[in-house]
N, C-alpha and C positions, 0 to 999 in steps of 0.2 A: 481456843479454837473449838474445843468440844462444846463449850457453852453456846457459842454462836451456832454450831450445827444443831444442838438441841433446840435452840430458839427457832431456827428455820424449820425444823421438823414439826414443832408445835404450831407454828404459823401455817404450815402447809396443811396439817391435820385440821386446824380450825377452819381454814378456807374450804376444804372438802366437806366437812360436816355442815358448814353453813349452807352449802348448795344442796346437800342431801336431806336436810331436815324437812323442808316444805314438801318436796315430792314424796318422801317417805310417809309423812303425816297424811297427805292426801290419799296415798295408796292404802294405808291402813284403815282410813275412814271410809272410803268409798269402794274398796275391793275386799279387804280381809274381814272387816267388821260385818258386812252383810252375810258372808259365809258363816261366821260365828253365830249370828242371829238365827240363820236358817237351821243350823245344827241344833241350837237350843230349842227352837219352836218344834222341831221334829219329835221331841219328847213330850209334847203337850197336845191338848185337844182344841187348840186355837181355831176359831172359825174364820179369822181374817178380818172381821168387822168389830168384834167385841174386844175391849181392852183387857178383859179378864179371861183367864184360861187356867186349866188345871194340869198338873204334871201327871202323865200317864205312863211314864217309863218307856218300855220297848213295845208297847201295844201297837203303835203304828207300824213298826217294822215287822211284827208278827202278822199283822193284817196284810201287809204287802205279800208275804209268802203264800197267803191263801187267796189272793186276788187273781182270778183267772185272766181278767182283762190286762192287768199289769204284766203278768207272766207272758201272755201272748205278745204284748208290745215289746217286751224285752227280747223275745225270740226274733221279732221282726227287725229290731235294731241290730241284733247279732248277724242276721242274714245280710243286712245292708253293710255292716262292718266288714264282712268278708268280700262282698261283690263290688261295692263302690270303689274302694282303693285299688283292688286288683284290676278291674276293667279300665278304670280311668288311667292308672299309671301305665298299663301295657299299651293302651292306645296312644297316650301322650308320648311315650318313649318311641314307639314305632314312627309316628308322624314327625317327631323331632329328629330322629335319625334320617328320615327321608329328606327333610328340608335342609339338612346340614351335610349329610354325607351319602345320600342315596342316589345322587346323579352319577353319570359316567365320569370316570377319571380321565383326564387328558393332560394337555401341556400345562394347564393351570393348576393341576393337582386335584385332590378330592374336593368335590363340591356337591351342593344339594341338587334336587330335581329342578327342572326348568320352572321358573315362576315361584320359587320357594319363598321369596319375600312377600308375595301376594298371599300365599297360603297361610303364612303366619298371621297376617291381619284377619283373614277370613276365619281361621280357627279361633282366634282370640275374641272375635266379636261377641259370642254369647256371654263372655265374662263381664262385659260392660252393662249387661241387663240386670236389673234387680230381680230378686226372687219373686216379688209381686207381679212384675211384668211377665216373668217366665210362667207363673201360674195361669195368667190370662192367656198367654200364647199357646201353651200346651193344653189348656182347657178347650181351645178351639180345635186343636189337632185331634184330641180324643173325643170330641163331641159324637154322640150316638145318632144324631139326626142326619139329614141329607147334607148339612153344611159342614160336617166333620171332615177335616182334611184327610186323615188316615183312612177312614171308611170310604170316602170318595175315591181315593187313590186305589184302594183294594177292589172297590166295585168296578173301576175301569179295567182292572186286570182280570176281572171275573172270579176273584177269590172270595168276595163277600156278596151276599144277596142284598141289593139295595132296600128291599122290603123288610129285611131283618138284619139291620146293621149291628155290629158288635158294640156293646156298652163297655168300653174299655175300663172305665173307672168305677163300674158297678159290678164287675166280674170278680168274685172272691179270689180266683186263681190268677188274675191278671193285674189287679190294681197295684200291688206292691212293685211289680216289675215295670209297670208304666212309670211309676215315680222314680224308680232306679234309673230308667233311661233319661229322664229329665236331669237328674243330678250329674250323670256322666256327661251328657251333652253340654251342660253348663261348665263343668270343670276341666274338660280335656284341653281347651285352648289355653287356660292359664298355666297348666303344668307343661304343656308343649313349649311355651315361651320360657318357662323356668329351666327345663331340660336343654333347650336350645342355647340358652346363655351359658350353661355349664359345658355343653359340647364345644362351644366356640373358644373356650379356654384350653381345650385339648389340642396340642400341636398336630397339625395335619400330617406331619412326618410319620406319626404312629399309624394312622390309617393307611398311608401310602406303603409303609413297610409291610403291614398285614396283607394288603392286596398283592404286593410283589411276591410275598411268600405263598401265594395261591389261596388265601382265605376268601371265601365267598361273603356275600352280604350278611347272611345269617350268622356265620362264624364271627365276622367282624363285630356284629351287634352284640352277641353274647359274650365274646371273649375280650373285646376291647372297650366298646362303648359302655355297656352295663357296669363293669367293675369300676370304671373311672367316674361314673355318675352315681355311685352307690350312696354317697352322703345325701345327695339331693333326693334320691328315691326314698331313703329312710325318712327324711323330714316330710316329704309329701305324704307318705303312708300315715304318719301321725296326724297331720292336718286333715286328711280325708277321713281318717277314723273318727276324729272329733266331729266332723260334719255329719257322718253317718249316725252318730249317737244323738243328733239333734233332729233334723228333718221337720221341725214344727211348722214352718211357714208353708212349705209345699203341701204337706198332709192336711193342714187345717183349711187351706184355701182351695184345694183341688178335689177333695173327697167329701162325701156326704156325712151328715151327722153333726152333733154339737162339737165344735172344734175339730171336725174331720174324724177320720178313723174308720169310715164306712167302706164298703157295706159290711155290716155285722162285725165290726172291729178287725176286719182283715187287712186294713192298712194302718192300724193303730201303732203308734210309737210311744215311747215313754214320755216324751215332752207333751204330747196331746192329752195323755191320761193325767199328767200332772196339772196342766192348765184347766182341764175340765173339773177336777176335784177342787182346785183353788178358787176358780171364779164362778163355777156353776153350782157345785154341790156344797160350797162353803166349808170344805174340810181342809183348811189351810195347813194345819199341823200334819195331817196325813200327806198332803202334797209336799211339804218340806222334807218329810222322810223320803219321798221319791227323789227329790232333788239331791239329797245326800247320797242316796244309792247311785244316782247317775254320776255324781262327782267322783265317787270312789271307783266306780267301774271305768270311767274315762281315764283316771289317773293310772289305774292298774294296767289297762290295755295299752296306754302310752308307754309305760315302763317296759312292759313285755315286748312291745314292738321294737323299741329302741335296743333292748338287749338281744332279742332274737335276730335282728338284722345287723348287729354290730360285727364289723370285720376290720382288719388292719387297713389303715389309710395307704392308698397307693400314691406314691410320689412320682412326678415326671418332670 
């Protein structure tokens, strides 16, 4: 009997290994190996076009610490890392709460505001647009001439002089926040749907009991909804943090300069500095060092976020 059991165990193990070999080989080849190559190139003076290069040790990493443009880009990414997840998650949680439990409770129990199913579709609509379309769309919104939607709206309200419109994407103090608005507008709908799905798994009896005990909407949100959705909030914070560490598409297409970053590097992010050095300046080894730094920072921030927001799971 034991030999039969061992034979079945070996057969099961062989079956599993047979299915895992090809996916694992593909993953190692197309995902892990490029990371290893990038790490190796970061210690060289590779130009990206020549098959020959020299080992330079930590020179690229030392140069990064003295690169003012890269340090400014890192600071911009850190600002986005704080504001993008915070604003997006707070708005998505508020809207999700309103469309699921924000309406008046009656004979049918707790329900969302009137027309909540329509609101979900409307809020999710930005998510179906690609980042390239978003760049074109908000490029028209932020235009500084008479055709700019935002300037035209503010001019109608008398807040902007039509003869001197605001150049939103060319103002050093405004450009980064204009890009932040685009990212938040694009992401709120997706996380609203995510949080709504999580809320629908929460028994309505919990909300009804809280309301019967005299809890208001704010108390219900912070003491009932948020603790029960904490796992979803935690995951969302990680994904939004990774998005904030990228930002290449929007910055490169909506701002001035080679691969974006204008005006005068005030919208620069690490990804745009990396691509400029890799494709324009021919400093591919230096760009690979930037990529390694971005990878390490993203992993560290993800681990910190997961550990800082970790709490005991609530069962119901």
